[in-house]
C-alpha positions in Angstrom: 17.9 16.5 13.7 15.9 17.8 16.7 12.3 18.8 16.2 9.9 20.4 18.6 6.2 20.0 17.8 4.3 22.4 19.9 0.6 23.2 20.8 -0.9 20.2 19.1 -3.6 17.9 20.4 -1.5 14.7 21.1 -3.4 11.5 20.6 -1.7 8.2 21.3 -4.3 5.4 21.7 -1.9 2.8 22.9 -0.8 4.9 25.9 -4.2 6.5 26.5 -2.9 10.0 25.8 -5.3 12.7 24.5 -4.2 16.1 25.6 -2.6 19.3 24.3 1.1 18.5 24.8 4.4 19.2 23.1 6.5 16.4 21.8 10.3 16.4 21.2 12.2 14.4 18.6 15.9 13.7 18.5 18.0 11.2 16.5 15.0 9.7 14.9 13.4 8.8 18.3 10.8 10.4 20.6 13.0 12.1 23.2 10.3 13.7 25.3 6.5 14.3 25.8 5.2 17.4 27.7 8.6 18.5 28.8 11.8 18.9 26.8 14.8 16.7 27.6 17.7 18.3 29.3 19.8 20.5 27.0 17.4 20.0 24.1 17.8 22.7 21.4 15.5 22.2 18.4 16.7 22.5 14.9 13.1 23.0 13.8 9.9 24.0 15.5 6.5 22.9 14.1 3.5 24.8 15.4 0.6 22.3 15.5 -2.0 24.6 17.0 -5.4 23.4 16.0 -4.0 20.1 14.6 -3.9 16.5 15.7 -0.6 14.9 16.4 -0.8 11.1 16.4 1.3 8.1 15.6 2.0 7.5 11.9 -0.7 5.2 10.4 -0.1 1.6 9.8 -1.7 -0.1 6.7 -1.8 -3.8 6.4 -2.6 -4.1 2.7 -0.9 -1.8 0.1 0.0 -3.2 -3.3 3.1 -1.3 -4.4 3.1 -2.9 -7.8 6.8 -3.6 -7.8 8.3 -5.8 -8.9 6.6 -6.6 -12.2 3.7 -4.1 -12.6 5.4 -0.8 -12.9 3.1 0.3 -15.6 0.3 0.5 -13.0 2.5 2.1 -10.3 6.0 2.4 -9.0 7.4 1.9 -5.5 8.3 5.5 -5.3 4.9 6.9 -6.5 3.0 4.7 -4.0 5.3 5.4 -1.1 5.0 9.1 -1.7 1.2 8.5 -1.7 1.5 6.7 1.6 3.3 9.5 3.4 0.8 12.0 1.9 -1.9 9.9 3.6 0.0 9.9 6.9 1.0 6.2 6.6 4.5 5.6 8.0 4.4 1.7 8.0 2.8 -0.6 5.5 2.6 -4.3 4.6 2.5 -5.4 1.0 0.9 -8.7 -0.2 3.0 -11.2 -2.1 1.2 -11.2 -5.4 3.9 -9.3 -7.3 5.5 -10.5 -10.5 7.5 -12.5 -9.6 5.7 -13.7 -6.5 7.4 -12.9 -3.2 8.3 -16.6 -2.5 12.1 -16.3 -2.5 14.3 -14.5 0.1 16.3 -12.7 -2.6 13.1 -11.0 -3.9 12.1 -9.9 -0.4 15.5 -8.5 0.3 15.5 -6.6 -3.0 12.1 -5.1 -2.2 13.1 -4.0 1.3 16.4 -2.5 0.0 14.6 -0.6 -2.8 12.1 0.8 -0.2 14.7 1.7 2.3 16.6 3.7 -0.3 13.6 6.0 -0.8 13.6 7.1 2.9 9.8 7.2 3.0 7.4 4.7 4.7 8.7 1.6 6.4 7.8 -1.5 4.2 7.0 -4.9 5.7 6.4 -7.6 3.0 4.1 -10.5 3.5 5.7 -13.6 2.0 3.9 -16.1 -0.2 2.4 -19.0 1.8 2.8 -21.4 -1.1 5.1 -21.3 -4.1 3.9 -19.1 -6.9 0.7 -18.8 -4.7 -0.4 -22.0 -6.5 -1.7 -23.6 -3.3 0.3 -26.7 -3.6 3.8 -26.5 -2.2 4.7 -24.6 1.0 7.4 -21.9 0.8 10.5 -21.8 3.0 8.8 -19.7 5.7 11.8 -19.6 8.0 14.1 -18.2 5.3 11.5 -15.7 4.2 11.2 -14.5 7.8 14.9 -14.0 8.0 14.7 -12.0 4.8 12.2 -9.6 6.4 8.7 -11.1 6.0 6.3 -10.4 8.8 3.7 -13.1 7.8 2.5 -15.4 5.0 -0.4 -14.8 2.7 -2.1 -16.0 -0.4 -3.3 -12.5 -1.5 -6.6 -13.2 -3.4 -5.8 -16.8 -4.3 -7.4 -19.6 -2.3 -5.8 -22.8 -1.3 -8.2 -25.4 -2.6 -6.5 -28.4 -1.2 -7.4 -28.4 2.5 -4.6 -30.8 3.3 -2.1 -28.1 2.1 -3.9 -25.5 4.2 -3.7 -27.8 7.2 0.0 -28.4 6.8 0.6 -24.7 6.3 -1.1 -23.8 9.5 0.6 -26.6 11.4 4.0 -25.4 10.2 3.2 -21.7 11.0 1.9 -22.6 14.5 5.1 -24.5 15.2 7.3 -21.5 14.5 4.9 -18.7 15.6 4.2 -17.3 12.1 1.0 -15.6 11.2 -1.1 -16.9 8.3 -3.0 -14.2 6.3 -6.0 -15.5 4.4 -8.9 -13.8 2.5 -11.8 -16.2 2.9 -13.5 -16.9 -0.4 -14.6 -20.3 -1.8 -13.1 -20.2 -5.3 -15.8 -22.3 -7.1 -18.7 -20.3 -5.7 -16.9 -17.1 -6.5 -15.7 -18.2 -10.0 -16.2 -15.5 -12.6 -18.2 -13.4 -10.1 -17.8 -9.6 -10.2 -20.5 -8.3 -7.9 -22.5 -9.2 -4.8 -25.1 -11.8 -5.5 -28.2 -9.6 -4.9 -30.7 -7.3 -6.5 -28.1 -5.0 -8.2 -26.2 -7.7 -9.9 -29.5 -9.3 -11.1 -30.7 -5.9 -12.4 -27.4 -5.2 -14.2 -26.9 -8.8 -15.4 -23.6 -9.2 -13.6 -22.4 -12.6 -12.3 -22.8 -12.6 -8.6 -20.7 -13.8 -5.7 -22.9 -15.1 -2.9 -22.4 -14.5 0.8 -21.8 -18.3 1.2 -18.5 -17.9 -0.8 -17.1 -16.1 2.2 -18.8 -18.0 5.0 -17.9 -21.5 3.6 -14.3 -20.6 3.2 -14.2 -18.9 6.6 -15.7 -21.9 8.3 -13.0 -24.1 6.9 -10.2 -21.7 8.0 -11.6 -21.4 11.5 -11.9 -25.2 11.9 -8.3 -25.8 10.8 -7.1 -22.9 13.0 -8.8 -24.4 16.0 -7.2 -27.8 15.3 -3.7 -26.6 14.6 -3.6 -23.6 17.0 -2.3 -21.4 14.2 -2.4 -17.6 14.5 -4.6 -16.5 11.6 -5.4 -13.0 10.3 -8.6 -12.9 8.1 -8.3 -10.3 5.4 -11.1 -8.0 3.9 -14.2 -9.5 5.4 -17.4 -8.3 3.7 -20.5 -10.0 5.1 -22.6 -9.7 8.2 -22.6 -13.6 8.5 -18.8 -13.6 8.4 -18.6 -11.0 11.2 -20.9 -13.1 13.3 -18.6 -16.2 12.8 -15.6 -14.1 13.8 -17.3 -12.9 16.9 -18.2 -16.4 18.0 -14.7 -17.7 17.2 -13.1 -15.0 19.3 -15.4 -15.8 22.2 -14.2 -19.4 21.9 -10.6 -18.3 22.3 -9.3 -18.8 18.8 -6.1 -16.9 18.0 -7.5 -14.9 15.2 -7.8 -11.3 14.0 -9.4 -9.6 11.0 -9.6 -6.5 8.9 -11.9 -4.8 6.5 -11.3 -2.4 3.6 -12.1 1.3 4.3 -14.1 1.2 1.0 -16.5 -1.4 2.5 -17.1 0.8 5.5 -19.0 3.3 3.4 -20.1 1.7 0.1 -22.7 -0.9 -0.9 -23.7 -2.7 -4.1 -26.0 0.2 -5.0 -22.9 2.4 -5.5 -22.2 0.4 -8.6 -25.0 2.5 -10.1 -24.8 2.3 -13.9 -21.7 0.1 -14.1 -19.2 2.4 -12.3 -16.0 0.4 -12.7 -14.4 2.2 -9.8 -16.7 0.1 -7.6 -15.4 -3.2 -9.1 -13.5 -4.4 -6.0 -12.4 -7.6 -4.3 -14.3 -8.7 -2.3 -17.4 -7.1 -3.9 -19.4 -4.4 -2.4 -22.2 -6.1 -0.4 -25.7 -5.1 0.7 -26.5 -2.3 3.1 -27.1 -4.8 5.9 -23.6 -6.2 5.4 -22.1 -2.7 5.3 -23.9 -1.7 8.6 -22.6 -4.9 10.2 -19.0 -4.1 9.2 -19.4 -0.6 10.6 -20.7 -2.0 13.9 -18.1 -4.8 14.0 -15.3 -2.3 13.7 -16.8 -0.2 16.5 -17.2 -3.0 18.9 -13.8 -4.6 18.3 -15.0 -7.7 16.5 -13.1 -6.3 13.5 -9.7 -5.4 14.7 -8.5 -2.9 12.0 -9.4 -1.0 8.8 -7.0 -0.9 5.9 -6.7 0.9 2.6 -6.6 -2.3 0.4 -4.7 0.0 -1.9 -4.7 -1.5 -5.4 -3.7 1.0 -8.1 -5.0 0.2 -11.5 -4.1 1.9 -14.8 -6.8 3.9 -16.5 -7.2 1.6 -19.5 -8.1 -1.3 -17.2 -11.0 0.7 -15.8 -12.4 1.9 -19.2 -13.7 -1.4 -20.4 -17.2 -2.9 -19.7 -17.7 -3.5 -16.0 -17.3 -7.3 -16.2 -13.9 -6.9 -18.0 -12.4 -4.3 -15.8 -9.7 -5.0 -13.3 -10.8 -5.0 -9.7 -9.1 -2.5 -7.3 -9.0 1.1 -6.2 -6.4 3.5 -4.9 -6.6 3.9 -1.1 -3.4 5.1 0.7 -4.3 8.7 0.7 -8.0 8.0 1.7 -7.4 5.7 4.7 -7.3 8.5 7.3 -10.2 10.4 5.9 -12.4 7.4 5.5 -11.7 6.3 9.0 -12.6 9.8 10.3 -15.8 9.8 8.3 -16.8 6.4 9.8 -16.0 7.7 13.3 -18.0 10.8 12.9 -21.0 9.0 11.5 -20.9 6.3 14.2 -20.1 8.8 17.0 -16.8 7.0 17.8 -14.2 8.9 19.9 -11.3 10.0 17.8 -8.8 8.1 19.9 -10.7 4.9 19.4 -10.9 5.4 15.7 -7.2 6.2 15.4 -6.4 3.0 17.3 -7.9 1.0 14.4 -5.2 2.4 12.0 -2.2 2.8 14.3 -1.2 0.5 17.1 -3.8 -2.2 16.4 -2.5 -3.1 12.9 1.1 -2.7 14.2 0.4 -5.3 16.9 -1.1 -7.7 14.3 2.0 -7.2 12.1 4.2 -7.7 15.2 6.2 -4.5 14.6 7.1 -1.7 17.0 5.1 1.1 15.4 1.8 3.0 15.8 2.5 4.5 19.2 4.4 7.5 20.7 6.2 6.0 23.7 9.4 7.4 24.9 12.4 6.3 22.8 10.0 4.9 20.2 10.7 5.5 16.5 9.6 9.0 15.6 6.9 8.2 13.0 4.1 10.7 13.3 1.2 12.1 11.4 0.0 15.7 12.0 -3.4 16.4 10.5 -6.3 18.9 10.5 -9.4 17.0 11.6 -11.7 19.8 10.5 -10.3 20.6 7.0 -12.0 19.1 4.0 -10.3 18.2 0.7 -11.7 17.0 -2.6 -10.9 13.6 -4.0 -9.7 14.2 -7.6 -6.8 13.0 -9.7 -4.7 16.2 -9.2 -5.0 15.7 -5.4 -3.6 12.2 -5.4 0.1 11.3 -5.6 -0.6 7.6 -6.3 -0.1 6.6 -9.9 -3.5 4.9 -9.7 -6.2 7.6 -9.7 -9.3 5.3 -9.6 -11.4 5.4 -6.5 -15.2 5.1 -5.8 -15.0 8.4 -3.9 -14.0 10.5 -6.9 -15.3 14.0 -6.7 -16.4 13.8 -3.0 -15.1 16.0 -0.2 -13.6 14.2 2.7 -12.5 15.5 6.1 -9.0 15.1 7.5 -6.1 16.8 5.7 -2.5 15.6 6.4 -0.3 18.5 7.1 3.0 16.8 8.0 4.3 13.2 8.0 7.5 12.3 9.8 9.4 9.0 9.4 12.4 8.3 11.7 12.2 11.8 12.9 12.5 13.4 9.4 9.8 15.3 7.6 8.9 13.3 4.5 5.7 15.1 3.6 4.5 18.7 4.2 1.3 20.0 2.7 
């Protein structure tokens, strides 16, 4: 299949391209940029006039709910949602049922995903067996099965000796450890930021110190072991300051934030809006502003969807009893564009945070449009608005704090391995 995409504004942050150029695809690869290869005859021509042509987005946190939680979502429904959002590569955390702590489970998931011919799926393996924080998994075998890193999802390792050994082992073999910093005892039973809103609503709060204490422990062990660590879903201004200082000291770390936390604060909970029950909790406006600035100045490396589809029944209970999470795959591009517009960030810089930067952290060859690279592309209209409502979302999970809002950035085409997998 040969495809000629013409007249689009081609943006490839990794290769510093931002110009109106044609791009030519053949045999699932990028065969030419600007000029067609010799003897190139297209089977299909896509006129991208007035549209942005960029690398397919890369998302580092998308819960696909398989295996084990198909009543919340299926692999097919969420991967169709991914390509509808322009996401061509995604990483999924290991907190499935059963947990991704055995090579056979990882191979099964990758096989199921490959059969769908949609986004490329890169599993994160469990760092400890059953995510129980006690016994390390066979990381080498899981890597051979297709894992690109090792995580605990939302479950902390309380025993710091286990965490130390995990980082030592990972450092020895060059594996990346993915951790969300949260001190489990300070966060126990908490459902909202420990501030004025939680006090007014009578909700159990999670203090800022729950993040910073855990982050301090992780950074100290990372410094001693030399492990490569990715910090997931930071939410506080103090945490960002700690990351900034650690990077200046040369620690081999990276970090991300949820796109939800780029725009929302504790005040969005309003009168117990369960769509705003998230992990980590929505923080203060000061924290939100620090996250926005941190992503702009590069302290925060990337933004992710933190896609966590939840069934409707789990969101209809009293706020404190609802399940945390929100759909996000189809919102990642629009929420990134919204942040860039409000912060006056150049489009190329904004797209870097959701294309080649997350690909580099995952250690995969994606998120760029180099010659002979895999032809994973997103073509979108940066000026078209769309309304966030259930009928507009392909994800089985329809719950989002942005319900009813109009967001800019409509995906028109998504291509994976040189094939059109989504067309609006």
